[in-house]
BALOBA-1460 file (C-alpha; in Angstrom, 3 decimals):
// residues 94
<rec num="1" residu="l" x="0.092" y="-0.015" z="-0.159"/>
<rec num="2" residu="m" x="2.745" y="2.553" z="1.016"/>
<rec num="3" residu="g" x="4.610" y="1.799" z="-2.571"/>
<rec num="4" residu="w" x="1.577" y="2.836" z="-4.635"/>
<rec num="5" residu="f" x="0.851" y="5.574" z="-2.193"/>
<rec num="6" residu="m" x="4.337" y="7.086" z="-2.424"/>
<rec num="7" residu="m" x="4.370" y="6.856" z="-6.019"/>
<rec num="8" residu="q" x="0.795" y="8.853" z="-6.258"/>
<rec num="9" residu="l" x="2.215" y="11.603" z="-3.808"/>
<rec num="10" residu="n" x="5.569" y="11.735" z="-5.905"/>
<rec num="11" residu="m" x="3.447" y="12.263" z="-9.237"/>
<rec num="12" residu="l" x="1.553" y="15.079" z="-7.555"/>
<rec num="13" residu="v" x="5.059" y="16.574" z="-6.203"/>
<rec num="14" residu="r" x="5.955" y="16.678" z="-9.959"/>
<rec num="15" residu="l" x="2.387" y="18.251" z="-11.329"/>
<rec num="16" residu="s" x="2.019" y="20.360" z="-8.755"/>
<rec num="17" residu="s" x="5.180" y="22.359" z="-10.281"/>
<rec num="18" residu="v" x="3.509" y="22.610" z="-13.858"/>
<rec num="19" residu="p" x="1.657" y="25.553" z="-14.772"/>
<rec num="20" residu="p" x="-2.211" y="24.855" z="-15.054"/>
<rec num="21" residu="a" x="-2.174" y="25.370" z="-19.095"/>
<rec num="22" residu="q" x="0.135" y="22.579" z="-19.179"/>
<rec num="23" residu="q" x="-1.093" y="20.033" z="-16.794"/>
<rec num="24" residu="a" x="-3.042" y="18.328" z="-19.468"/>
<rec num="25" residu="s" x="-0.079" y="17.037" z="-21.408"/>
<rec num="26" residu="a" x="1.781" y="16.579" z="-17.863"/>
<rec num="27" residu="m" x="-0.919" y="14.341" z="-16.707"/>
<rec num="28" residu="t" x="-0.519" y="12.423" z="-20.095"/>
<rec num="29" residu="q" x="3.166" y="11.984" z="-19.703"/>
<rec num="30" residu="e" x="2.339" y="10.790" z="-16.080"/>
<rec num="31" residu="r" x="-0.232" y="8.122" z="-17.405"/>
<rec num="32" residu="v" x="-2.887" y="9.854" z="-15.934"/>
<rec num="33" residu="y" x="-5.907" y="9.756" z="-18.400"/>
<rec num="34" residu="g" x="-9.695" y="10.056" z="-18.417"/>
<rec num="35" residu="p" x="-11.797" y="10.401" z="-15.467"/>
<rec num="36" residu="r" x="-8.605" y="10.180" z="-12.905"/>
<rec num="37" residu="q" x="-7.470" y="13.602" z="-14.160"/>
<rec num="38" residu="a" x="-10.650" y="15.141" z="-12.799"/>
<rec num="39" residu="m" x="-9.628" y="13.652" z="-9.350"/>
<rec num="40" residu="v" x="-5.879" y="14.440" z="-9.884"/>
<rec num="41" residu="r" x="-6.682" y="18.312" z="-10.602"/>
<rec num="42" residu="k" x="-8.941" y="18.205" z="-7.011"/>
<rec num="43" residu="a" x="-5.806" y="16.783" z="-5.370"/>
<rec num="44" residu="l" x="-3.915" y="19.230" z="-6.556"/>
<rec num="45" residu="a" x="-6.129" y="22.300" z="-5.606"/>
<rec num="46" residu="r" x="-5.667" y="20.970" z="-2.040"/>
<rec num="47" residu="g" x="-2.178" y="22.598" z="-1.979"/>
<rec num="48" residu="d" x="0.954" y="23.767" z="-3.556"/>
<rec num="49" residu="r" x="4.229" y="22.157" z="-4.230"/>
<rec num="50" residu="m" x="5.726" y="22.815" z="-0.991"/>
<rec num="51" residu="f" x="2.370" y="21.009" z="0.569"/>
<rec num="52" residu="w" x="2.658" y="18.082" z="-1.281"/>
<rec num="53" residu="e" x="6.335" y="17.848" z="-0.533"/>
<rec num="54" residu="r" x="5.680" y="18.075" z="3.177"/>
<rec num="55" residu="i" x="2.861" y="15.211" z="2.713"/>
<rec num="56" residu="l" x="5.633" y="13.331" z="1.059"/>
<rec num="57" residu="c" x="7.979" y="13.880" z="3.922"/>
<rec num="58" residu="a" x="5.429" y="12.697" z="6.464"/>
<rec num="59" residu="a" x="4.538" y="9.537" z="4.342"/>
<rec num="60" residu="a" x="7.959" y="8.384" z="4.194"/>
<rec num="61" residu="e" x="7.978" y="8.587" z="8.076"/>
<rec num="62" residu="v" x="5.011" y="6.567" z="8.197"/>
<rec num="63" residu="e" x="6.604" y="4.219" z="6.129"/>
<rec num="64" residu="r" x="9.759" y="4.223" z="8.336"/>
<rec num="65" residu="l" x="7.566" y="3.185" z="11.274"/>
<rec num="66" residu="g" x="5.447" y="0.432" z="9.332"/>
<rec num="67" residu="k" x="9.234" y="-1.082" z="8.761"/>
<rec num="68" residu="g" x="9.776" y="-0.738" z="12.644"/>
<rec num="69" residu="r" x="12.503" y="1.899" z="12.401"/>
<rec num="70" residu="g" x="10.913" y="4.256" z="14.673"/>
<rec num="71" residu="s" x="8.057" y="4.567" z="17.776"/>
<rec num="72" residu="g" x="4.460" y="4.773" z="16.985"/>
<rec num="73" residu="d" x="1.759" y="3.233" z="15.207"/>
<rec num="74" residu="p" x="2.130" y="3.138" z="11.474"/>
<rec num="75" residu="w" x="-1.350" y="2.880" z="11.148"/>
<rec num="76" residu="l" x="-2.455" y="5.686" z="13.138"/>
<rec num="77" residu="a" x="-0.039" y="7.964" z="11.644"/>
<rec num="78" residu="f" x="-1.001" y="6.784" z="8.215"/>
<rec num="79" residu="e" x="-4.656" y="7.782" z="9.310"/>
<rec num="80" residu="r" x="-3.749" y="11.065" z="10.445"/>
<rec num="81" residu="l" x="-1.896" y="11.668" z="7.187"/>
<rec num="82" residu="l" x="-5.040" y="11.296" z="5.180"/>
<rec num="83" residu="l" x="-6.727" y="13.261" z="7.451"/>
<rec num="84" residu="r" x="-4.228" y="15.952" z="6.686"/>
<rec num="85" residu="i" x="-4.510" y="15.554" z="2.844"/>
<rec num="86" residu="a" x="-8.608" y="15.601" z="2.957"/>
<rec num="87" residu="d" x="-9.080" y="18.642" z="5.408"/>
<rec num="88" residu="r" x="-5.818" y="20.691" z="5.630"/>
<rec num="89" residu="r" x="-7.642" y="23.118" z="7.963"/>
<rec num="90" residu="r" x="-9.675" y="20.888" z="10.268"/>
<rec num="91" residu="f" x="-6.670" y="18.503" z="10.907"/>
<rec num="92" residu="g" x="-3.764" y="20.616" z="10.862"/>
<rec num="93" residu="g" x="-2.355" y="20.487" z="7.030"/>
<rec num="94" residu="f" x="1.248" y="21.695" z="6.114"/>
């Protein structure tokens, strides 16, 4: 799960630096087609590149917890991360 999630976050980081006028071609390069483009655009509207970079760093910490390289519950950390993405203002987004 985390491998796929990290790949998606990396894609969002890359796409977040692309000007809106060029996003359609950038999404094609990232192999984002059809109805999925609308979902990706909606995700990109949640934050700028810095936001997505911070989310990616937080996801890396969740992955470390999952591998036993830190103290804490990885599932709880993952849940909190998803809540931050879903509603930055309410759950202390970056």
